[in-house]
C-alpha positions as CSV (number, residue, x, y, z in Angstrom):
1,M,-2.5,6.5,63.1
2,I,-0.7,3.1,62.9
3,K,2.3,2.9,60.6
4,K,3.7,-0.3,59.2
5,I,7.4,-0.7,59.7
6,F,9.7,-2.8,57.4
7,L,12.6,-3.8,59.6
8,K,16.1,-4.7,58.7
9,T,17.0,-5.8,62.3
10,A,15.0,-5.9,65.5
11,L,15.3,-7.3,69.0
12,V,11.9,-9.1,69.1
13,F,11.3,-9.8,65.4
14,S,13.6,-11.2,62.8
15,T,13.7,-12.8,59.4
16,L,16.6,-15.0,60.3
17,A,16.6,-18.8,60.4
18,I,15.2,-20.5,63.5
19,A,18.0,-21.4,66.0
20,T,18.9,-25.0,65.9
21,S,19.0,-25.1,69.7
22,A,15.3,-24.4,69.9
23,T,12.9,-27.2,70.9
24,A,9.5,-27.5,69.2
25,A,6.6,-27.0,71.6
26,A,3.7,-26.6,69.2
27,D,3.2,-26.9,65.4
28,Y,0.4,-25.0,63.7
29,G,0.4,-26.3,60.2
30,F,-2.1,-26.6,57.4
31,E,-1.9,-30.4,56.9
32,S,-5.7,-30.7,57.5
33,G,-6.1,-29.1,54.1
34,D,-8.1,-26.2,55.5
35,F,-8.0,-23.3,58.0
36,T,-8.9,-25.4,61.1
37,G,-7.8,-23.4,64.2
38,F,-7.4,-20.1,62.3
39,S,-9.7,-17.2,61.6
40,L,-9.9,-16.0,58.0
41,T,-11.4,-12.8,56.6
42,G,-11.1,-12.1,52.9
43,N,-9.8,-14.5,50.3
44,G,-7.6,-17.5,51.3
45,S,-7.1,-21.1,50.5
46,V,-4.9,-24.0,51.4
47,V,-2.8,-25.2,48.5
48,S,0.1,-27.6,47.7
49,S,2.0,-25.2,45.3
50,F,1.8,-21.7,43.9
51,S,4.0,-19.6,41.6
52,G,6.7,-22.3,41.6
53,L,6.8,-22.5,45.4
54,V,6.1,-25.7,47.3
55,P,5.6,-26.2,51.1
56,T,8.6,-25.8,53.4
57,E,7.2,-28.7,55.4
58,G,4.4,-31.1,54.9
59,T,2.1,-31.1,51.9
60,Y,0.1,-27.8,52.2
61,F,0.5,-24.1,52.9
62,A,-1.8,-21.1,53.3
63,L,-2.3,-18.8,50.3
64,L,-3.8,-15.3,51.1
65,K,-4.9,-13.1,48.2
66,T,-5.9,-9.4,47.5
67,P,-8.6,-8.6,45.0
68,G,-7.4,-8.0,41.4
69,F,-8.3,-7.9,37.8
70,D,-9.4,-11.6,37.8
71,G,-12.8,-10.4,39.1
72,D,-12.5,-12.1,42.5
73,G,-13.4,-9.3,44.8
74,S,-13.5,-11.2,48.1
75,S,-11.7,-9.0,50.6
76,T,-11.8,-7.3,54.0
77,D,-10.8,-3.8,55.3
78,T,-7.0,-3.6,56.0
79,S,-6.9,0.0,57.0
80,V,-5.7,-1.0,60.5
81,F,-2.5,-2.1,58.8
82,G,-2.3,1.0,56.6
83,G,-3.7,-0.6,53.5
84,T,-7.1,-0.5,51.9
85,T,-8.4,-4.0,51.0
86,G,-7.0,-7.5,51.3
87,T,-7.1,-10.7,53.4
88,I,-6.3,-11.3,57.1
89,L,-5.5,-14.7,58.7
90,S,-5.4,-14.8,62.5
91,L,-4.3,-17.3,65.1
92,H,-4.7,-17.3,68.9
93,F,-1.9,-18.8,70.9
94,D,-0.2,-18.7,74.3
95,L,3.5,-17.9,74.5
96,A,5.3,-19.0,77.6
97,P,8.5,-17.5,78.9
98,F,11.5,-18.2,76.7
99,Q,9.3,-19.4,73.8
100,E,9.5,-18.1,70.2
101,F,6.8,-18.0,67.5
102,S,8.1,-18.6,64.0
103,F,6.9,-19.2,60.5
104,N,7.9,-19.3,56.9
105,Y,6.4,-16.8,54.4
106,A,6.7,-15.7,50.8
107,F,5.3,-12.6,49.1
108,V,4.2,-12.8,45.5
109,S,2.7,-9.9,43.5
110,E,1.5,-9.1,40.0
111,E,2.1,-5.4,40.8
112,V,4.8,-4.1,38.3
113,T,5.0,-0.4,39.3
114,R,7.4,0.1,42.2
115,G,8.2,2.9,44.5
116,T,4.7,4.3,44.4
117,P,2.3,4.9,47.4
118,A,0.0,2.2,45.9
119,D,2.5,-0.6,46.4
120,D,0.9,-3.8,47.8
121,F,2.4,-5.2,51.0
122,S,2.3,-8.0,53.5
123,A,2.6,-7.7,57.3
124,F,2.3,-9.6,60.6
125,G,1.3,-8.5,64.1
126,D,-1.3,-8.0,66.8
127,I,-4.3,-6.0,65.5
128,T,-5.7,-5.5,69.0
129,T,-2.6,-3.6,70.2
130,G,-1.6,-2.1,66.9
131,V,1.9,-3.6,67.1
132,Y,2.9,-5.2,63.8
133,F,5.8,-5.6,61.5
134,G,6.1,-5.3,57.7
135,L,7.1,-8.5,56.0
136,R,7.6,-7.6,52.4
137,D,6.1,-5.3,49.8
138,V,6.3,-4.8,46.0
139,N,9.8,-3.2,46.3
140,H,11.3,-6.4,47.7
141,L,10.4,-8.7,44.8
142,I,13.0,-10.7,43.0
143,S,11.6,-10.1,39.6
144,S,9.6,-7.2,38.1
145,Y,8.0,-9.2,35.3
146,P,4.2,-9.4,35.5
147,G,3.0,-12.4,37.5
148,E,6.5,-13.5,38.4
149,G,7.5,-11.1,41.2
150,Q,8.2,-12.9,44.4
151,T,10.5,-13.0,47.4
152,G,10.9,-16.8,47.8
153,W,10.5,-18.4,51.1
154,R,11.7,-16.5,54.2
155,T,11.5,-17.1,57.9
156,G,10.0,-14.7,60.5
157,A,10.2,-15.1,64.3
158,F,8.6,-13.3,67.2
159,S,9.3,-13.4,70.9
160,F,9.1,-11.2,74.0
161,M,12.1,-10.0,75.9
162,D,10.7,-10.7,79.4
163,N,9.9,-13.7,81.5
164,S,6.1,-13.4,81.4
165,S,3.5,-15.5,79.6
166,H,1.5,-13.9,76.8
167,S,-1.9,-14.8,75.4
168,M,-2.4,-13.1,72.0
169,T,-4.1,-13.2,68.6
170,M,-1.6,-12.6,65.9
171,S,-2.5,-11.9,62.3
172,W,-1.0,-12.0,58.8
173,V,-2.2,-9.6,56.2
174,V,-1.7,-9.1,52.4
175,S,-3.1,-5.8,51.3
176,N,-3.7,-3.6,48.3
177,V,-3.0,0.1,48.7
178,D,-5.4,2.5,47.0
179,D,-6.1,0.3,43.9
180,N,-7.5,-3.1,43.2
181,N,-6.1,-3.5,39.7
182,V,-3.8,-6.4,40.4
183,S,-3.5,-9.2,42.9
184,S,-0.8,-9.8,45.5
185,Y,-0.4,-13.0,47.6
186,L,1.1,-14.0,51.0
187,L,2.1,-17.6,51.4
188,I,2.4,-19.0,55.0
189,D,3.8,-22.3,56.2
190,N,5.6,-24.1,59.0
191,I,4.1,-22.2,62.0
192,Q,5.8,-23.2,65.2
193,I,6.2,-22.3,68.8
194,T,9.7,-23.4,70.0
195,T,11.3,-23.2,73.4
196,V,14.6,-21.4,73.4
197,P,17.1,-22.3,76.2
198,E,17.5,-19.7,78.9
199,S,20.8,-17.8,79.2
200,E,21.6,-19.7,82.4
201,T,21.4,-22.9,80.4
202,Y,24.1,-21.6,78.0
203,A,26.2,-20.5,80.9
204,M,26.0,-24.0,82.5
205,L,26.9,-25.6,79.2
206,L,30.0,-23.4,78.8
207,V,31.1,-24.2,82.4
208,G,30.6,-27.9,81.7
209,L,32.6,-27.8,78.4
210,S,35.4,-25.8,80.2
211,L,35.6,-28.4,82.9
212,I,35.8,-31.3,80.4
213,G,38.5,-29.4,78.6
214,Y,40.5,-28.9,81.8
215,M,40.2,-32.6,82.7
216,L,41.4,-33.7,79.2
217,R,44.3,-31.3,79.3
218,N,45.5,-32.6,82.8
219,R,44.8,-36.3,82.5
220,K,47.7,-38.7,83.0
221,T,48.5,-41.6,80.7
222,V,49.7,-44.8,82.4
223,I,51.7,-47.2,80.3
224,I,52.0,-50.8,81.5
């Protein structure tokens, strides 16, 4: 049985800001206004704003939805993630050595009951291997008022701690648990693959800076 894990810290996944030293290698956005390049099962759309949130880059972002009281029952089975019904968005990509996969996300829910087994949740990972990470659930919302609970935009990043290339299909999911009484939403934007400098690069940089510092400290001033 696969269990979803909500991480505070991790070696290969984090919700920290993307390192400024990283160099963009690929950008998988939604600026086409649709899900071109992605695989969607369930209920999703590409929008320019939702629940007071606007894109973190460009004009559009993805909005994934669980079925709820509005009568829109479009959904797919999310039991592989530990849920019941919801929406899954998938993307296939290749990750080269020293590359990082990152994205912005926000979780919004109309669920008002917290701390119950039926809490809706969002997650991200590789369905084929069963390795995935919890993003946010109902217990992480800023507000508990109906229709207003959300996390705000956050950043997720994924990379491998080896020097190998990886070809994979990663998926985002927003899921109901047990009930379909209310809807929850997962917003996704600014999907990128960035190249992170190798440790040897940082070492060379430090050596260079040290050498420059030594030269500046020992230079002679000639007065004519």
